[in-house]
N, C-alpha and C positions, 0 to 999 in steps of 0.2 A: 898822283892826287887828281889829275884831270880825269882819268878813268873812273875813279870812285865817284866823282861829282857827276859824270855823264850817266853812270849806272843809276845813281840816286834820282836824277832828273828823269830818266826813262821809266824807272818804276813809278815815280809820282805821276807821270803822264798816263800810264797804263791804269793806275788805281783810279784816277779821275775819270778815265773814259768808261769805267764800269759803274760810275754813279748813276743813280735812277734819273731818268729823263722823262717827265710825264708825257704821255700821248693820249689822245682820245681813246684808243684801244686799250691801253694798260691801266687806266683809272676807272674803267667800267666796273661795276659791281655794287655789291651790297655793303654798306657801312653801318656799324652800330656804335652806340654811345659808349665811350671810354671814360671820358671826364666831362663834367660840366659845372663850372663854377661862376657865380656872380659876386662882384665885390663892389660895395659902395661905402658911404661913410658910416654905416651901421655895422659893417663887417662882411665876411665872406659866407656864401651859402654854398654848400656842396649838394647839387641837385640830384646826383646819382645816389649819394647817401640817403636822400629824402624820397627815393623811389622813382625818380625821374627816368624816362626812357626816350630814345630817339633813334629812328632808323631812316636812312636815306639811300635810295638806289639810283646809281647813275647808269641810265639806260642808253642804248644806241640812239643815234640821231638827236642827241641832247635832251632827251626826255627824262624827267625825274619823278620819282614817287617816293612817298615816305610817311612818317607819322612821328608826332612829338607829344608826349604826355608828361606834364609837370605839376605834381600834386600841390595845390595851394598856390600856384603862381598867376592865377587869373586876377583881374581886377575884383575887388571885394573878397579876395581870399579863396575863391573857387578854384577847381582844378583847370589847368590849361590843357586842352585836347585838340590837336589840329592835325589834318592831313597836310602833307607837304608834296603838292603836286605842282609842276611846272616844267621849266627848262633849265639846263645848265650849259655853261660855256667854259672852255679851258683856253687860257691865254698864258703862255710860258708855264709857270708852276702855280697859277692862281685859277681857282674855279669861282665863278660868280653864278648866282642863282636868280631866276626870274619866275616868281610865283605871284602872279597877278591878283589872286583872290586871298592870299595869305599875307597878313601883316605881322611878320616876325622878324627877328634879328638875322635869320638864316639868309634872306635875300639882300639885307642891308649891309652885310659885311663881306670882305673878301676871304676866301678859304684857301690856305697854303696846302698844295699837294706834295706829299713825300710818299715813298713806297708803301702801299697799303694803308695810308692814313690821310685824313683831312683834318686840318686844324684851323680854327678861327680864334682871333683874339682882338677885340675891338671895344672901344668906350663909347657908350650912347648916354648922353645927358648925365654924366658922373657915374654911371654904372658900367664897370668893366665886365665883359663877358668873355670867358675862355672855354672852348669847347674842343674836344678831340674825339674824332669818329675813326674806328679802325675796321678793315675788312675782315 
């Protein structure tokens, strides 16, 4: 019985050692919008279904570029169209963005890094924003 327990423990340790560990080098790349939903008291909006797009590139030296377009999402019902230019920082499995000229949720919420994916889920003034970007 001890041998079986040791074998299972060793197998679990090996499986865990293969888990993705984010580094500055392995998170670099271009990410594209997979899902984007906002939920408030009036319901949930699927921005991808409405034609929304978002790209963000994590470049070397912490530089980021990208673009977000959300039809009908601007104040007054116009289209929201914004360049996403700034810096990014990786701490553990979290990326934060600093985009001084851009006032969007992108810089105001932490982004969780998993293999080939960035995910954000945060509530601002009663509106929950859930976004997934994939490489």
